[in-house]
Each structure stands twice: as C-alpha cells, then as structure tokens.
PAKE-147185 format. One line per field, with one value per residue (C-alpha): residue in one letter; x negated, y, z negated. Coordinates in steps of 0.25 Angstrom, whole numbers, plus 2048, in hexadecimal, padded with zeros to 3 digits. Layout:
N
resn	(a / ...)
x	(X / ...)
y	(Y / ...)
z	(Z / ...)
// end
This chain:
551
resn	(m / h / l / r / r / g / w / k / v / l / s / t / s / a / l / l / l / a / l / m / v / s / g / c / s / q / s / a / a / p / s / q / p / g / s / g / q / t / a / q / p / g / g / e / a / d / t / t / a / k / l / r / l / n / l / r / t / e / p / p / s / l / d / p / p / k / g / y / d / s / v / s / n / e / v / l / n / a / i / m / e / g / l / v / r / l / d / k / d / h / k / p / q / p / a / m / a / e / t / w / t / v / s / d / d / g / k / t / y / t / f / t / l / c / d / s / k / w / s / n / g / d / p / v / t / a / h / d / f / e / y / a / w / k / r / i / v / d / p / k / n / a / f / p / s / a / f / l / a / y / f / i / d / g / a / e / a / f / n / k / g / e / g / s / i / d / d / v / k / v / k / a / l / d / d / k / t / l / e / v / q / l / k / a / p / t / g / f / f / l / n / i / v / t / q / p / t / f / f / p / v / h / k / k / t / a / e / r / n / p / n / f / a / a / e / a / s / t / l / i / t / n / g / p / f / k / m / t / e / w / v / h / d / q / t / v / k / v / e / k / n / e / g / y / w / d / k / d / s / v / k / i / a / g / i / d / w / v / m / v / n / d / e / n / t / q / y / q / l / y / k / t / g / q / l / d / a / v / q / s / v / p / n / d / l / k / k / q / l / i / d / s / g / e / a / s / v / m / p / e / a / s / v / y / y / y / r / m / n / t / a / m / p / p / f / t / n / a / n / i / r / k / a / f / a / l / a / i / d / r / k / a / i / i / d / n / v / t / q / g / g / e / r / p / a / l / a / h / v / p / i / g / l / l / e / p / d / g / r / d / f / r / e / v / g / g / d / y / f / q / d / n / d / v / e / q / a / k / a / l / l / k / k / g / m / e / e / e / g / w / a / t / l / p / p / v / t / l / t / y / n / t / s / d / a / h / k / a / i / a / q / v / l / q / e / m / y / r / k / n / l / g / v / d / v / k / l / a / n / k / e / w / n / v / f / l / e / e / q / r / a / r / k / l / q / f / s / r / s / t / i / p / a / d / y / a / d / p / y / n / f / l / e / l / y / t / t / d / h / p / g / n / r / v / n / y / s / n / k / a / y / d / e / l / v / q / k / i / r / s / t / a / d / e / t / e / r / f / r / l / m / h / e / a / e / k / l / f / m / e / d / m / p / i / v / p / i / y / f / r / t / v / v / y / m / e / q / p / n / v / k / g / i / v / r / h / a / v / g / t / i / d / y / k / w / a / e / i / a / k / q)
x	(759 / 74A / 74C / 741 / 746 / 740 / 733 / 72B / 71F / 713 / 713 / 708 / 701 / 6FF / 6F8 / 6EC / 6E1 / 6D4 / 6CD / 6D1 / 6C8 / 6C8 / 6CB / 6C4 / 6C0 / 6C5 / 6C7 / 6D2 / 6DB / 6E2 / 6E8 / 6EF / 6FC / 6FC / 6EF / 6EF / 6FE / 704 / 710 / 71C / 720 / 716 / 70B / 6FE / 6FD / 6FB / 6EF / 6F0 / 6FE / 702 / 70D / 717 / 71E / 726 / 720 / 72D / 727 / 719 / 710 / 710 / 701 / 6F6 / 6ED / 6F0 / 6F3 / 6FB / 703 / 70B / 717 / 71C / 71A / 70B / 708 / 70D / 702 / 6F8 / 6F9 / 6F6 / 6EA / 6E4 / 6E0 / 6DE / 6D6 / 6E1 / 6ED / 6FA / 6FB / 708 / 70B / 70A / 6FE / 6F1 / 6E6 / 6D8 / 6D6 / 6CC / 6C8 / 6C3 / 6C2 / 6C6 / 6C5 / 6CD / 6C8 / 6CD / 6D5 / 6DB / 6D7 / 6CB / 6CB / 6BE / 6C1 / 6B6 / 6B8 / 6B6 / 6AE / 6B8 / 6B8 / 6C0 / 6C6 / 6BA / 6B0 / 6AC / 6AC / 6B7 / 6B1 / 6B5 / 6B1 / 6BD / 6C6 / 6C1 / 6C3 / 6D1 / 6D6 / 6D1 / 6D7 / 6E4 / 6E5 / 6DD / 6E8 / 6E4 / 6EA / 6F7 / 6FA / 708 / 702 / 6F8 / 700 / 6FD / 6EE / 6F2 / 6EF / 6E0 / 6D9 / 6D8 / 6E0 / 6ED / 6E5 / 6DD / 6EA / 6F0 / 6E5 / 6E0 / 6D4 / 6C9 / 6C6 / 6BB / 6C5 / 6CC / 6C7 / 6C4 / 6B6 / 6AE / 6A3 / 69C / 6A1 / 6A8 / 6AD / 6B9 / 6BC / 6C9 / 6CD / 6DC / 6E2 / 6E9 / 6EA / 6F3 / 6F7 / 6FC / 6F0 / 6ED / 6FB / 6FA / 6ED / 6F3 / 6FB / 6F6 / 6F3 / 6E7 / 6E1 / 6D3 / 6D0 / 6C3 / 6BC / 6B4 / 6C0 / 6C9 / 6BF / 6BC / 6CA / 6D5 / 6E0 / 6D9 / 6E6 / 6EE / 6E9 / 6E5 / 6D8 / 6D3 / 6DA / 6CF / 6D5 / 6D1 / 6DD / 6E2 / 6E5 / 6DF / 6E7 / 6E5 / 6F1 / 6FA / 704 / 70B / 71A / 719 / 70F / 704 / 6FB / 6F1 / 6E8 / 6E1 / 6D5 / 6CA / 6C1 / 6CB / 6C6 / 6D1 / 6D3 / 6D6 / 6E3 / 6E8 / 6EF / 6F5 / 6EE / 6F4 / 701 / 709 / 713 / 71D / 725 / 734 / 73D / 74A / 74F / 757 / 74C / 742 / 74B / 74D / 73E / 73D / 748 / 742 / 734 / 72D / 72B / 725 / 72B / 734 / 735 / 744 / 750 / 75D / 766 / 772 / 76B / 764 / 76D / 76F / 760 / 75D / 769 / 764 / 755 / 750 / 74C / 745 / 747 / 73C / 73F / 736 / 732 / 738 / 743 / 74B / 751 / 754 / 74C / 753 / 74B / 74D / 749 / 754 / 762 / 76B / 760 / 75B / 766 / 764 / 773 / 775 / 769 / 76F / 77D / 776 / 76F / 77C / 785 / 77F / 784 / 776 / 77C / 785 / 778 / 771 / 77C / 781 / 775 / 767 / 76B / 75D / 760 / 75C / 75F / 766 / 75C / 762 / 754 / 747 / 73C / 740 / 740 / 734 / 72A / 727 / 726 / 71B / 724 / 728 / 736 / 739 / 738 / 746 / 74D / 748 / 74B / 759 / 762 / 763 / 771 / 77C / 77D / 789 / 78E / 796 / 79E / 792 / 78B / 797 / 796 / 787 / 789 / 794 / 78B / 77F / 786 / 78C / 77E / 779 / 786 / 788 / 796 / 790 / 784 / 778 / 776 / 76F / 766 / 762 / 756 / 750 / 745 / 74A / 74E / 75B / 75B / 759 / 763 / 76E / 76B / 76C / 779 / 77F / 77A / 780 / 78D / 78D / 789 / 795 / 79F / 79A / 795 / 79C / 78E / 78A / 77C / 775 / 76B / 75E / 753 / 745 / 739 / 730 / 724 / 72D / 736 / 72A / 723 / 72F / 733 / 725 / 726 / 732 / 73A / 746 / 752 / 757 / 74F / 74D / 741 / 73C / 732 / 72A / 721 / 712 / 70E / 715 / 719 / 725 / 71C / 71A / 729 / 729 / 71D / 723 / 72C / 723 / 722 / 71A / 717 / 716 / 720 / 72A / 730 / 73C / 736 / 73A / 734 / 736 / 72B / 730 / 72F / 721 / 71C / 722 / 71C / 70E / 70F / 713 / 706 / 6FD / 704 / 6FC / 706 / 70E / 71B / 71B / 718 / 724 / 72D / 728 / 72B / 73A / 73B / 736 / 73F / 74B / 747 / 745 / 753 / 75A / 754 / 758 / 750 / 752 / 75E / 759 / 760 / 75A / 74E / 749 / 747 / 73F / 747 / 73D / 73C / 731 / 730 / 72F / 720 / 71C / 716 / 70E / 713 / 712 / 71D / 71B / 726 / 71B / 711 / 710 / 713 / 707 / 704 / 6F6 / 6FA / 705 / 705 / 70C / 70D / 70A / 716)
y	(3A1 / 3A4 / 3AA / 3A9 / 3A8 / 3A8 / 3B0 / 3B5 / 3BE / 3BA / 3BF / 3C9 / 3C0 / 3B6 / 3C0 / 3C3 / 3BA / 3B8 / 3B4 / 3B1 / 3AC / 3A8 / 3B5 / 3BA / 3AD / 3A5 / 399 / 3A1 / 3A1 / 393 / 398 / 3A4 / 3A3 / 3A0 / 398 / 38A / 38D / 38E / 396 / 38F / 38C / 389 / 384 / 38C / 39B / 3A4 / 3AC / 3B5 / 3BA / 3C7 / 3C9 / 3D3 / 3DA / 3E7 / 3F1 / 3F9 / 407 / 40E / 40A / 417 / 414 / 409 / 40F / 405 / 40D / 417 / 40D / 409 / 403 / 3F6 / 3FA / 3FF / 3F3 / 3E9 / 3EE / 3F0 / 3E2 / 3DC / 3E5 / 3E7 / 3DE / 3E1 / 3D9 / 3CE / 3CA / 3C3 / 3B5 / 3AD / 3AB / 3BA / 3B8 / 3C1 / 3BA / 3BE / 3C7 / 3D2 / 3CD / 3BF / 3BE / 3C6 / 3C5 / 3CC / 3D0 / 3CA / 3D6 / 3D6 / 3E4 / 3E2 / 3DC / 3D9 / 3D5 / 3CF / 3D2 / 3C9 / 3CB / 3D3 / 3DE / 3EA / 3EA / 3F3 / 3E8 / 3EF / 3E6 / 3E8 / 3EC / 3EE / 3FD / 3FD / 3F8 / 402 / 40D / 409 / 407 / 414 / 41B / 415 / 41E / 42A / 435 / 43D / 431 / 431 / 422 / 41D / 410 / 415 / 411 / 402 / 405 / 40A / 3FD / 400 / 407 / 416 / 416 / 41C / 428 / 42B / 42A / 434 / 43E / 43A / 433 / 431 / 426 / 421 / 41D / 413 / 406 / 400 / 3FD / 3F6 / 3F0 / 3EC / 3E9 / 3DD / 3DF / 3E8 / 3EA / 3F0 / 3F3 / 3F4 / 3FD / 3F0 / 3E2 / 3E1 / 3D2 / 3D6 / 3DE / 3D5 / 3D6 / 3E5 / 3E5 / 3DD / 3E9 / 3F1 / 3FD / 3F6 / 3F2 / 3F7 / 403 / 404 / 40F / 415 / 416 / 41C / 426 / 42B / 42B / 42D / 42A / 41D / 415 / 41D / 416 / 408 / 40D / 412 / 407 / 3FE / 3F1 / 3E4 / 3DB / 3CF / 3D8 / 3E5 / 3F0 / 3F2 / 3FC / 406 / 40D / 416 / 413 / 408 / 3FD / 3F7 / 3EC / 3E4 / 3D8 / 3CD / 3D2 / 3C9 / 3CF / 3CB / 3C1 / 3B8 / 3B9 / 3AA / 3AC / 3B6 / 3AE / 3B9 / 3C3 / 3CF / 3D7 / 3E0 / 3E9 / 3F2 / 3FC / 3FA / 400 / 3FB / 3EE / 3E9 / 3EC / 3E5 / 3D9 / 3D9 / 3D9 / 3CD / 3C5 / 3C8 / 3C3 / 3D0 / 3D0 / 3C4 / 3C7 / 3D2 / 3D6 / 3DA / 3D7 / 3DF / 3DF / 3DB / 3CE / 3CB / 3C1 / 3BA / 3B9 / 3B4 / 3AA / 3A4 / 3A3 / 3AC / 3B6 / 3B4 / 3BB / 3BE / 3C5 / 3D0 / 3D7 / 3E4 / 3ED / 3F5 / 402 / 411 / 41C / 427 / 434 / 438 / 446 / 448 / 44A / 442 / 437 / 440 / 43A / 42C / 428 / 42C / 424 / 418 / 41B / 419 / 40C / 406 / 40A / 400 / 3F2 / 3EB / 3DE / 3E3 / 3EA / 3DC / 3D4 / 3DD / 3E6 / 3E0 / 3D1 / 3CC / 3C5 / 3D1 / 3D2 / 3DF / 3E8 / 3EC / 3F0 / 3F5 / 3EA / 3DF / 3D0 / 3C7 / 3CD / 3C3 / 3C5 / 3BF / 3B3 / 3B1 / 3B7 / 3C1 / 3D0 / 3D3 / 3C8 / 3CB / 3DA / 3D8 / 3E2 / 3F1 / 3F4 / 3EE / 3ED / 3F5 / 3FB / 406 / 40A / 40C / 413 / 41D / 420 / 422 / 42C / 434 / 434 / 439 / 444 / 449 / 449 / 452 / 45A / 456 / 457 / 452 / 448 / 44E / 449 / 43B / 437 / 429 / 427 / 41A / 417 / 414 / 406 / 3FF / 3F7 / 403 / 40B / 3FF / 3FF / 40E / 40F / 405 / 40C / 419 / 413 / 40D / 41A / 421 / 416 / 413 / 421 / 42A / 42F / 433 / 42F / 434 / 42B / 42E / 426 / 429 / 422 / 41A / 423 / 42F / 428 / 423 / 430 / 437 / 42D / 42C / 43C / 43A / 442 / 438 / 438 / 42A / 421 / 412 / 40A / 3FC / 3F9 / 3EC / 3E7 / 3EB / 3E0 / 3D6 / 3DD / 3E6 / 3F1 / 3F4 / 3F9 / 3FF / 408 / 40E / 417 / 41E / 42D / 432 / 424 / 424 / 419 / 421 / 42A / 42E / 437 / 42D / 430 / 42A / 42C / 41F / 417 / 41D / 419 / 40B / 408 / 40D / 404 / 3F8 / 3FB / 3FA / 3EE / 3E1 / 3D7 / 3D2 / 3CF / 3DD / 3E4 / 3DD / 3E1 / 3EF / 3EE / 3EA / 3F6 / 3FF / 3FA / 3FC / 40A / 40D / 407 / 40F / 41B / 415 / 41D / 413 / 40B / 3FD / 3F5 / 3E7 / 3DF / 3DC / 3D0 / 3D0 / 3CA / 3C6 / 3BE / 3B7 / 3B1 / 3A2 / 3A2 / 3AB / 3A6 / 3AB / 3B9 / 3BB / 3C3 / 3C6 / 3CA / 3D3 / 3D8 / 3DC / 3D3 / 3CC / 3C7 / 3C2 / 3B3 / 3B5 / 3AB / 3AA / 39D / 39A / 399)
z	(B78 / B74 / B67 / B5D / B4F / B42 / B46 / B3B / B3A / B31 / B23 / B20 / B17 / B22 / B2A / B20 / B25 / B1F / B2C / B3B / B46 / B55 / B5B / B68 / B6D / B79 / B6F / B68 / B74 / B73 / B66 / B6D / B73 / B82 / B81 / B86 / B8B / B98 / B9D / BA2 / BAC / BB6 / BAD / BAF / BAB / BB6 / BB2 / BBE / BBA / BB3 / BA9 / BAE / BA3 / BA0 / B96 / B98 / B96 / B96 / B8A / B81 / B7F / B80 / B76 / B6B / B5F / B67 / B6F / B63 / B6A / B70 / B7F / B7C / B73 / B7E / B87 / B7C / B77 / B85 / B88 / B7A / B6E / B5F / B55 / B54 / B5D / B59 / B5E / B63 / B54 / B51 / B49 / B4A / B51 / B54 / B60 / B61 / B53 / B53 / B44 / B38 / B28 / B1E / B10 / B03 / B00 / B0E / B11 / B1A / B28 / B2F / B3E / B47 / B55 / B61 / B6E / B77 / B81 / B85 / B93 / B97 / B92 / B85 / B79 / B6F / B62 / B53 / B56 / B60 / B55 / B4B / B54 / B59 / B4B / B45 / B52 / B4E / B41 / B46 / B43 / B50 / B58 / B51 / B56 / B52 / B4E / B44 / B38 / B3B / B37 / B2A / B23 / B26 / B1B / B1E / B2B / B25 / B1E / B2B / B34 / B2A / B2A / B1C / B1F / B2A / B34 / B2C / B21 / B2A / B26 / B34 / B37 / B42 / B3A / B48 / B56 / B52 / B43 / B3F / B30 / B2C / B1E / B1A / B0F / B09 / B0D / B19 / B1D / B2A / B2F / B3A / B3F / B3F / B48 / B53 / B56 / B62 / B5A / B55 / B62 / B64 / B6D / B76 / B6E / B79 / B82 / B78 / B73 / B81 / B86 / B7B / B86 / B8A / B89 / B93 / B9F / BA3 / BA9 / B9B / B92 / B8C / B86 / B80 / B81 / B89 / B95 / B9A / BA1 / BB0 / BB3 / BAC / BB4 / BAA / BA9 / BB3 / BB0 / BA8 / BAD / BA6 / BA9 / BA2 / B9A / B9E / B93 / B88 / B7E / B7F / B8E / B90 / B88 / B92 / B9D / BA6 / BAF / BA9 / BA6 / BAF / BA7 / BAE / BA6 / BA9 / B9E / BA2 / B9C / BA8 / BB2 / BAA / BA9 / BB8 / BBA / BB1 / BB8 / BC6 / BC1 / BC0 / BB1 / BAA / B9C / B96 / B87 / B88 / B90 / B93 / B87 / B8F / B94 / B87 / B81 / B8E / B90 / B82 / B82 / B8F / B8A / B95 / B8A / B7D / B70 / B65 / B58 / B55 / B48 / B4D / B4A / B54 / B4E / B4F / B47 / B41 / B3F / B31 / B34 / B3E / B3A / B38 / B35 / B2A / B21 / B1C / B1C / B2A / B2E / B26 / B2E / B3B / B37 / B32 / B3D / B47 / B4A / B4D / B4F / B5B / B61 / B60 / B65 / B70 / B74 / B71 / B71 / B6D / B60 / B58 / B49 / B43 / B3C / B2F / B29 / B2F / B2E / B38 / B36 / B38 / B2E / B22 / B13 / B0B / B08 / B17 / B16 / B21 / B1C / B22 / B1C / B0E / B10 / B16 / B1D / B18 / B1D / B24 / B33 / B3A / B2C / B33 / B27 / B1F / B2A / B2B / B1D / B1D / B29 / B22 / B15 / B1C / B24 / B17 / B10 / B1C / B1D / B2C / B31 / B3F / B40 / B47 / B55 / B56 / B62 / B63 / B6C / B72 / B7C / B8A / B8B / B8E / B82 / B78 / B80 / B7E / B6F / B6E / B75 / B6C / B60 / B66 / B66 / B58 / B52 / B5A / B56 / B47 / B43 / B4D / B50 / B5F / B61 / B6D / B75 / B7B / B81 / B84 / B8B / B82 / B81 / B7E / B75 / B6D / B6C / B67 / B5D / B57 / B57 / B4E / B59 / B5A / B52 / B53 / B5B / B5E / B5A / B5B / B50 / B51 / B46 / B49 / B3F / B36 / B2A / B26 / B21 / B30 / B31 / B23 / B25 / B32 / B2A / B20 / B20 / B2C / B31 / B41 / B42 / B3A / B45 / B3D / B32 / B27 / B1A / B0C / B02 / AFA / B07 / B0A / AFD / AFE / B0B / B06 / AFA / B04 / B0C / AFF / AF9 / AFA / AF4 / AFF / AF7 / AF1 / AFE / B05 / AF9 / AFB / B0A / B07 / AFE / B08 / B13 / B0A / B07 / B16 / B19 / B0F / B16 / B24 / B2E / B38 / B3E / B40 / B4B / B4D / B4B / B59 / B61 / B6E / B7A / B85 / B92 / B99 / BA6 / BA6 / BAA / B9F / B92 / B86 / B84 / B74 / B6D / B5F / B55 / B4F / B5A / B68 / B74 / B79 / B87 / B84 / B85 / B90 / B9C / BA9 / BAF / BBE / BC6)
// end
C-alpha cells in the first residue's frame, strides 16, 4: 500500500528567502527531479515517447488568470512557466527568474529574468510579466483568480474600481528586471506566484487578439512543452519545447491528452495500456487497488464540500445549514464510497498547513462539530423551520458536475438526508464548464466543490468567503468575518496572524455556509515504465520531469 503519511507543507516563514540563484541555466538541471535518473524498468528513458493522459473534460480556458480550475491548470503548467516553479520537494525554485532579492522589510521583491524565449522565438521579458500581472486585476477582465494578486500593493483597489493601473506596484525596470511591491510582508509570496494565474502573457499577441488562448494556433507559450493541437472536447497535444531554457530536463517528446469523463472507461484505457497514468480510479475498485499496491495514495491540502447558497431558502437560515452539515455520516462515505484513506472534514481549512511552531493548523484548531450527529441535526432543522415559519421545507436541489464519483457521493447524501432529516433532496448534474459558470454566478442552491490550496497558508481558504469575493459563490456575508480577514492580511506577526485565522475559522463555522465532507487524497496509477511525474500537496501536477522507459 503506497500511502504517504506525515506529509507537511512548509511554514510561511521558511519561504521568505533573501536571495536565490541558479535558475535558467542548464547547470541547474541536476538538482531537479528526474535529472540523472532513469525510469524503471528498461533502463534508458525513451525520449521519443509521448505521455498519454486523460484530461477528463475540456479546459474552460488556457488564458492563465481565466483558467482558474484544475483542468486548465494541468495543461497550463505544462506549456507555461512563471518566475518560479515548485520542485520535487514542493519548494519554489528559480524558473523564468534566475535570481531575486527581498527587501529588509519583506515588501519589495526584485526578480532578474534569465534568457528565455516564447514559442514563437521572441524573448520573454519583464515587460511581459508586468503586462500579465496588471492584466490579472484589470476590472474589465473580471478574472476569477484576480484575488490572488491582492497581496500586491494597489492591485485590490484597481480590481475593485477604486484605483488605476498605474497604482499597481509591478514594474519592469528593464527587459530583465521586474520589481514587485507588496502591501505587507507575505512569507508565502513565492508559493503564490508558482500558481498558473501568474504565468506571463505574450504582450503583443494578447493586445492584438483578446481571444489568443482559444486555439492552439494562436497560443504563444514559454514552458517545457508547446501546444501542437487542440481539438475542442476531444484532445490536447503538446510536444517538447526545444526553446525552453531547461530543455535537457525534459525527457519525453510530449503529452497527448484525451477527454474521457467516465471513470470506468478511463480505467479500462489504463488497463489496456492506452493511458500511461490516471489521477483517479473507480470507487468500487479503489480499496482493492490500493491494498494490492497497484494504486498509490497521496494526501492533498484540499477539502471536498458542498456550498449552501445563503441567499436561497432554506439556506438563508443558519440552523438549517447546520442541520445539513451534522446529518451526514462522513466515515461511512469514506469507508464505503470514496475508499481513498480520506479524513472526515469537520472544519473548513484542511490538514497539511503548518503553524509558525511547526504544528498543523488543523490539529491546533480541532473539529467544530460532531460527525453524524443526527439528533442534534433534527433539533436544528426543527428550530430553523420554526424561526422561518415554515411548515414544509422549501425544495432543495443538490447539483454536481458530471462524474461517476461525484454522483455516488451525491446519491449517498440524498439518502442520508431522507433517512436522517426526512428531507427529499433532488439531484442534478451539469457538465463542468456549465457547472462552473453557474456556480461562480451564484445561481446554484446546493452544489459540490473541491477546494485545493493555491498556496501553503490557511489564509487561502479563509479569504474565499469574504463578502463579494469571487470565490464566495454562496452570497455569504458577515461584517465581523470580513474585518477579521482584513486584519489577518495586514498582520506581520506570524503568531498573532495564526491566532486571528483560528478566530476567523471559528466564526465562519458558526455560520456554516458549507457542508464539509472530507479532506482529500489523490489516488493515482502509473504504468511500470513511467517515472518522474511530480504531484504536490499544494500545487499543480507537473510533467516537466516525467520519463518513460524504453521497452
């Protein structure tokens, strides 16, 4: 059983570096995963082989700040690269930036770029980064990931229409030097900018064609691979980018993704050798495959939960929301449905994020309610209905994006609500793009979500539910919560900042706008001749160092 236990994400203070060197040079390659290693069995890596994978569904967008979802990010992380890149130890290492310095007050980062080229042969410059990062927060773009840039001085005000683009403190001092000023010291800033949102954009192309990311023929990239084909809703194909600064670390000829959104079909494609790796397996086979060692399990700093729209009855009532959270037997779902070694989620922030003293944030914060507390759930439901004057509960529709795994969980929840609360919940499924669009527009009443960490800090989860935050999606609003989160952002003392984050989570869980289900694991399979795929507890899967052994 390949279950990696005891993983930890770096504390924020460990990520504040005064100076880093060695990026953008071939001499840096041996320190990276996959360099100097050979896939097994068969010995030598086959540099003519392409990795065959399943993307499951069409990427919503390959415009970096617009494609803020796991499907888009998987492709973007292969074809693009930012200033830094996570290595096999999940630490930010030099990429497009070969060095950087941080001011004594921790607020000004100065990045020096290496010599690197876009896929069309143009040099990648600091001006491309300045343009891309200011574009993230341009209010006319309404990018869903714009909030990630709010740590930059002037970014939030511009994004909210209260400032100008010139107030955003990102500046190309010359072709090779980018200066970034933050509102406050942010020890995890380097982790944030590994996120695809912060990838550069080819300025000339984007200005000429706002829809540059819609087709392979117009997408200019700078990563380990470049796109050669995109047949919408069918395939994405990329090949090794010979102009990439660290091309010697890329040991495969490319990647061919298909889009098969059926778990059993994906598994059969893998078993018949038509896929080299899969990121999930059918629930009914999961335990067997893990126990036999055929599948591996990796914890992820991520929570699987359901959002309750606080503007839509019956979830306008806090006691009814609490009833829906307490009426679930999470252990039964994990043991009988998901079977991936997940941990019941009785809070919002997942395990794996460290306090300044090295303890886990979740272990310090503990649980906020009891799992499967049916009697209390019944009492809360009754109280909530009395408060609202309802003799009958308004209809409830639970919506999930099309997937056998999500459907199985939804069906179990439907039965638990019927049995434990006497509530008949209707189920509805939507394709990923439609689901995401409607959820972001706050049109769904009760809908599933998976929230992985964008960066290694609990603040990432807490900020999502401030009033009018694009990640909110359920119309949750609490002035005291907003003020706490704002205070957290401006607090430099780490011990105090973490104390405030626990206080904010407690307030959030008292309002209970979500139904946490479990803290996720990733159950994956790789063919025996595949090696070097890097999976991060916090961060996007990386194929840069993948290898396929010669048969």
